[in-house]
C-alpha positions as a Markdown table, in Angstrom:
| # | Residue | x | y | z |
|---|---|---|---|---|
| 1 | Met | 12.3 | 9.5 | 26.5 |
| 2 | Ile | 10.8 | 7.9 | 23.4 |
| 3 | Trp | 10.2 | 4.2 | 23.1 |
| 4 | Phe | 10.0 | 2.2 | 19.9 |
| 5 | Leu | 7.8 | -0.9 | 20.1 |
| 6 | Gly | 8.4 | -4.0 | 18.0 |
| 7 | Asp | 5.6 | -5.9 | 16.3 |
| 8 | Val | 3.0 | -6.6 | 19.1 |
| 9 | His | 0.6 | -8.7 | 17.0 |
| 10 | Ser | -2.5 | -8.1 | 19.1 |
| 11 | Arg | -0.6 | -8.2 | 22.5 |
| 12 | Phe | -0.5 | -4.9 | 24.3 |
| 13 | Asp | -0.4 | -5.9 | 28.0 |
| 14 | His | 3.3 | -5.5 | 28.3 |
| 15 | Val | 3.2 | -2.1 | 26.7 |
| 16 | Ile | 0.5 | -0.8 | 29.1 |
| 17 | Arg | 2.3 | -2.3 | 32.1 |
| 18 | Leu | 5.7 | -0.8 | 31.3 |
| 19 | Val | 4.4 | 2.6 | 30.3 |
| 20 | Lys | 2.6 | 2.8 | 33.6 |
| 21 | Leu | 5.9 | 1.9 | 35.4 |
| 22 | His | 8.4 | 4.1 | 33.4 |
| 23 | Arg | 6.2 | 6.8 | 31.9 |
| 24 | Pro | 8.0 | 7.6 | 28.7 |
| 25 | Glu | 7.2 | 10.8 | 26.9 |
| 26 | Ala | 6.1 | 9.0 | 23.8 |
| 27 | Val | 5.8 | 5.5 | 22.3 |
| 28 | Val | 6.0 | 4.6 | 18.6 |
| 29 | Phe | 4.6 | 1.3 | 17.3 |
| 30 | Leu | 6.6 | 0.0 | 14.4 |
| 31 | Gly | 3.7 | -1.8 | 12.6 |
| 32 | Asp | 1.9 | -5.1 | 12.9 |
| 33 | Leu | -0.3 | -4.1 | 15.7 |
| 34 | Glu | -3.2 | -6.2 | 14.6 |
| 35 | Cys | -5.7 | -4.4 | 16.7 |
| 36 | Ser | -8.8 | -6.5 | 17.7 |
| 37 | Leu | -10.4 | -3.3 | 19.0 |
| 38 | Pro | -9.9 | 0.4 | 18.2 |
| 39 | Leu | -6.4 | 1.4 | 19.3 |
| 40 | Asp | -7.6 | 4.2 | 21.5 |
| 41 | Ile | -9.8 | 1.7 | 23.4 |
| 42 | Ile | -7.0 | -0.8 | 23.8 |
| 43 | Leu | -4.6 | 1.9 | 25.1 |
| 44 | Arg | -7.1 | 3.8 | 27.1 |
| 45 | Pro | -5.2 | 3.0 | 30.4 |
| 46 | Ile | -2.1 | 4.9 | 29.2 |
| 47 | Leu | -3.6 | 7.7 | 27.0 |
| 48 | Asp | -3.0 | 10.3 | 29.7 |
| 49 | Ile | 0.5 | 9.0 | 30.5 |
| 50 | Thr | 2.3 | 9.0 | 27.1 |
| 51 | Glu | 1.9 | 10.1 | 23.5 |
| 52 | Ile | 0.9 | 7.3 | 21.2 |
| 53 | Trp | 2.3 | 7.2 | 17.6 |
| 54 | Phe | 2.4 | 4.4 | 15.0 |
| 55 | Ile | 3.1 | 3.2 | 11.5 |
| 56 | His | 1.3 | 0.2 | 10.0 |
| 57 | Gly | 2.7 | -3.1 | 9.0 |
| 58 | Asn | 1.8 | -5.7 | 6.4 |
| 59 | His | -0.3 | -7.6 | 8.9 |
| 60 | Asp | -2.4 | -4.6 | 9.7 |
| 61 | Ser | -4.2 | -5.0 | 6.4 |
| 62 | Gly | -4.8 | -8.7 | 6.9 |
| 63 | Phe | -8.4 | -8.1 | 8.0 |
| 64 | Pro | -10.6 | -5.1 | 7.4 |
| 65 | Ala | -11.2 | -4.8 | 11.1 |
| 66 | Tyr | -7.4 | -4.4 | 11.8 |
| 67 | Trp | -7.1 | -1.5 | 9.4 |
| 68 | His | -10.3 | 0.1 | 10.6 |
| 69 | Asn | -9.2 | -0.2 | 14.2 |
| 70 | Leu | -6.0 | 1.8 | 13.3 |
| 71 | Tyr | -7.3 | 4.3 | 10.8 |
| 72 | Gly | -10.9 | 4.6 | 11.9 |
| 73 | Cys | -10.1 | 5.1 | 15.6 |
| 74 | Gly | -9.6 | 8.1 | 17.8 |
| 75 | Leu | -5.8 | 7.9 | 17.4 |
| 76 | Ala | -5.9 | 7.8 | 13.5 |
| 77 | Glu | -4.2 | 11.2 | 13.4 |
| 78 | Arg | -1.2 | 9.7 | 15.3 |
| 79 | Ser | -0.1 | 7.8 | 12.2 |
| 80 | Leu | 3.4 | 8.8 | 11.2 |
| 81 | His | 3.1 | 7.2 | 7.8 |
| 82 | Gly | 4.3 | 9.5 | 5.0 |
| 83 | Arg | 5.0 | 12.5 | 7.3 |
| 84 | Val | 7.3 | 14.1 | 9.7 |
| 85 | Val | 6.2 | 15.1 | 13.3 |
| 86 | Glu | 8.2 | 16.6 | 16.1 |
| 87 | Ile | 7.9 | 14.2 | 19.1 |
| 88 | Ala | 9.6 | 14.9 | 22.4 |
| 89 | Gly | 12.1 | 17.2 | 20.7 |
| 90 | His | 12.9 | 15.0 | 17.8 |
| 91 | Arg | 11.7 | 15.2 | 14.2 |
| 92 | Ile | 10.5 | 11.7 | 13.4 |
| 93 | Ala | 9.4 | 10.5 | 10.0 |
| 94 | Gly | 7.4 | 7.3 | 9.3 |
| 95 | Leu | 7.1 | 4.9 | 6.4 |
| 96 | Gly | 4.6 | 2.1 | 7.1 |
| 97 | Gly | 4.0 | -1.1 | 5.1 |
| 98 | Thr | 6.1 | -3.3 | 3.0 |
| 99 | Phe | 7.4 | -3.5 | -0.6 |
| 100 | Glu | 4.9 | -5.7 | -2.6 |
| 101 | Ser | 5.4 | -7.1 | -6.1 |
| 102 | Gln | 2.0 | -6.1 | -7.3 |
| 103 | Val | 2.8 | -2.5 | -6.5 |
| 104 | Trp | 6.5 | -1.8 | -6.0 |
| 105 | Leu | 9.3 | -4.4 | -5.3 |
| 106 | Pro | 12.8 | -3.0 | -5.8 |
| 107 | Gly | 14.7 | -5.1 | -8.3 |
| 108 | Ser | 11.5 | -6.2 | -10.1 |
| 109 | Pro | 9.9 | -4.8 | -13.3 |
| 110 | Asp | 8.3 | -1.4 | -12.8 |
| 111 | Thr | 4.5 | -1.7 | -12.5 |
| 112 | Gly | 3.9 | 1.9 | -13.2 |
| 113 | Ile | 1.7 | 2.2 | -10.1 |
| 114 | Gln | 2.4 | 5.3 | -8.0 |
| 115 | Asn | -0.4 | 5.2 | -5.4 |
| 116 | Tyr | -3.3 | 3.2 | -4.1 |
| 117 | Ser | -5.7 | 4.9 | -6.6 |
| 118 | Asp | -3.5 | 3.7 | -9.4 |
| 119 | Tyr | -3.6 | 0.2 | -8.0 |
| 120 | Leu | -7.4 | 0.2 | -7.8 |
| 121 | Asp | -7.6 | 1.5 | -11.4 |
| 122 | Arg | -5.2 | -1.3 | -12.6 |
| 123 | Leu | -7.2 | -3.9 | -10.7 |
| 124 | Ala | -10.5 | -2.8 | -12.3 |
| 125 | Leu | -9.1 | -3.6 | -15.7 |
| 126 | Arg | -8.7 | -7.3 | -14.8 |
| 127 | Pro | -12.0 | -9.3 | -14.5 |
| 128 | Gln | -11.8 | -11.3 | -11.4 |
| 129 | His | -14.1 | -12.8 | -8.8 |
| 130 | Ala | -15.4 | -10.2 | -6.3 |
| 131 | Asp | -13.9 | -12.0 | -3.3 |
| 132 | Ile | -10.5 | -12.0 | -5.0 |
| 133 | Val | -10.7 | -8.3 | -5.8 |
| 134 | Ala | -11.7 | -7.5 | -2.2 |
| 135 | Thr | -8.8 | -9.5 | -0.9 |
| 136 | Lys | -6.3 | -7.7 | -3.2 |
| 137 | Lys | -7.7 | -4.3 | -2.4 |
| 138 | Gln | -7.4 | -5.0 | 1.4 |
| 139 | His | -3.8 | -6.4 | 1.1 |
| 140 | Ala | -2.6 | -3.5 | -1.0 |
| 141 | Leu | -3.5 | -0.9 | 1.6 |
| 142 | Ser | -0.3 | -1.7 | 3.4 |
| 143 | Ala | 2.0 | -1.7 | 0.4 |
| 144 | Ile | 4.7 | 1.0 | 0.1 |
| 145 | Tyr | 3.7 | 3.3 | -2.8 |
| 146 | Pro | 6.3 | 5.4 | -4.7 |
| 147 | Asp | 4.2 | 8.6 | -4.2 |
| 148 | Asp | 4.5 | 8.2 | -0.4 |
| 149 | Tyr | 8.2 | 7.2 | -0.5 |
| 150 | Phe | 9.3 | 10.1 | -2.8 |
| 151 | Ser | 7.2 | 12.7 | -1.0 |
| 152 | Leu | 8.8 | 11.7 | 2.3 |
| 153 | Ala | 12.3 | 12.0 | 0.6 |
| 154 | Met | 11.7 | 15.7 | 0.1 |
| 155 | Glu | 11.4 | 16.2 | 3.9 |
| 156 | Lys | 14.0 | 16.4 | 6.6 |
| 157 | Ala | 14.0 | 14.3 | 9.8 |
| 158 | Asp | 16.2 | 13.2 | 12.7 |
| 159 | Ile | 14.8 | 9.7 | 12.9 |
| 160 | Leu | 13.1 | 7.5 | 10.3 |
| 161 | Val | 10.8 | 4.7 | 11.6 |
| 162 | Thr | 9.9 | 2.0 | 9.1 |
| 163 | His | 8.4 | -1.5 | 9.0 |
| 164 | Glu | 10.8 | -2.6 | 6.3 |
| 165 | Ala | 14.5 | -2.9 | 7.2 |
| 166 | Pro | 17.5 | -1.1 | 5.7 |
| 167 | Ser | 20.1 | -3.0 | 3.7 |
| 168 | Cys | 22.1 | -4.0 | 6.7 |
| 169 | His | 19.4 | -6.6 | 7.5 |
| 170 | Pro | 19.7 | -9.8 | 5.4 |
| 171 | His | 16.2 | -9.1 | 4.1 |
| 172 | Gly | 16.5 | -5.4 | 4.0 |
| 173 | Phe | 16.4 | -2.8 | 1.2 |
| 174 | Ser | 18.9 | -0.2 | 0.1 |
| 175 | Glu | 15.8 | 2.0 | -0.7 |
| 176 | Ile | 15.4 | 2.5 | 3.0 |
| 177 | Asp | 19.0 | 3.6 | 3.3 |
| 178 | Glu | 18.5 | 6.0 | 0.4 |
| 179 | Leu | 15.4 | 7.5 | 2.0 |
| 180 | Ala | 17.1 | 8.0 | 5.3 |
| 181 | Gln | 20.1 | 9.6 | 3.7 |
| 182 | Ala | 18.0 | 11.9 | 1.6 |
| 183 | Met | 16.1 | 13.0 | 4.7 |
| 184 | Gly | 19.3 | 13.6 | 6.7 |
| 185 | Ala | 18.1 | 11.1 | 9.3 |
| 186 | Lys | 20.7 | 10.0 | 11.9 |
| 187 | Met | 18.8 | 6.9 | 13.0 |
| 188 | Val | 16.5 | 4.3 | 11.4 |
| 189 | Val | 14.4 | 2.1 | 13.6 |
| 190 | His | 12.5 | -0.8 | 12.0 |
| 191 | Gly | 10.3 | -3.7 | 13.0 |
| 192 | His | 8.9 | -6.5 | 10.7 |
| 193 | His | 11.6 | -9.2 | 11.0 |
| 194 | His | 11.1 | -9.9 | 14.8 |
| 195 | Asp | 14.8 | -9.8 | 15.4 |
| 196 | Cys | 17.4 | -7.3 | 16.9 |
| 197 | Leu | 20.6 | -7.7 | 14.9 |
| 198 | Asp | 23.8 | -5.9 | 15.7 |
| 199 | Tyr | 24.3 | -3.4 | 12.8 |
| 200 | Arg | 27.0 | -1.2 | 14.5 |
| 201 | Ser | 29.7 | -2.2 | 12.0 |
| 202 | Glu | 27.5 | -1.0 | 9.2 |
| 203 | Trp | 26.8 | 2.5 | 10.7 |
| 204 | Pro | 29.8 | 4.3 | 9.2 |
| 205 | Thr | 28.9 | 3.1 | 5.7 |
| 206 | Leu | 25.2 | 3.8 | 6.1 |
| 207 | Gly | 25.7 | 7.2 | 7.5 |
| 208 | Phe | 23.1 | 6.6 | 10.2 |
| 209 | Glu | 22.5 | 4.4 | 13.2 |
| 210 | Ala | 20.2 | 1.4 | 12.3 |
| 211 | His | 18.2 | -0.6 | 14.9 |
| 212 | Gly | 15.8 | -3.4 | 14.6 |
| 213 | Val | 13.3 | -3.9 | 17.4 |
| 214 | Ala | 12.5 | -7.6 | 18.1 |
| 215 | Phe | 9.1 | -9.3 | 18.4 |
| 216 | Arg | 7.1 | -7.6 | 21.2 |
| 217 | Ser | 10.3 | -5.9 | 22.3 |
| 218 | Ile | 10.7 | -2.3 | 23.4 |
| 219 | Met | 13.8 | -0.1 | 22.6 |
| 220 | Ala | 14.4 | 3.3 | 24.0 |
| 221 | Ile | 15.8 | 6.1 | 21.8 |
| 222 | Asp | 19.3 | 5.6 | 23.2 |
| 223 | Gly | 19.3 | 2.0 | 21.9 |
| 224 | Ser | 18.8 | 0.4 | 25.3 |
| 225 | Val | 16.3 | -2.5 | 25.4 |
| 226 | Ile | 13.5 | -2.0 | 27.9 |
| 227 | Ser | 11.8 | -5.3 | 27.4 |
């Protein structure tokens, strides 16, 4: 059994308690973990019970410590962002982060930025106060970049986990639909919006099952809500 974990925003106690009780094969955080300590330290009580996987959300770049506690910790290799991994018999792909106007916002003018390195090069051309530059560099870590998106579109997966929502959500994006369709995914699971809307009427049109996992909620791979 695989569990998908809605935005925990620094609260992991319910995850630890329920994993100890139910012992799923793997858990996947859907972003916005906001780790105040390295993730492997926070989840030490369950590291021997279940596999830990994650994608990042926009809030995970809110402070340098949050980002470092994900990507500088002992579980950094468990990031699903931009790749496909077989987990408990399912090929799961991950796209972390959000669409941002300074990088790529569908429907807005093309910035020409393809990756984080491009963004830094563009930023260097604009004289700004050092504090402003540092803040922009930090925030842009969690943006969705075209290079990551289109590289992922060349892969195949059973399930796509994203922070952004597909178009069936009022604030979702058809680009998430198109990515899932290109990958042949039969399920998309997202966080970010802190809600769990009923998308079932949209599934035939989308060509995949779509699920949102609410704020600090837990959903099993069969769509049942654990918490």
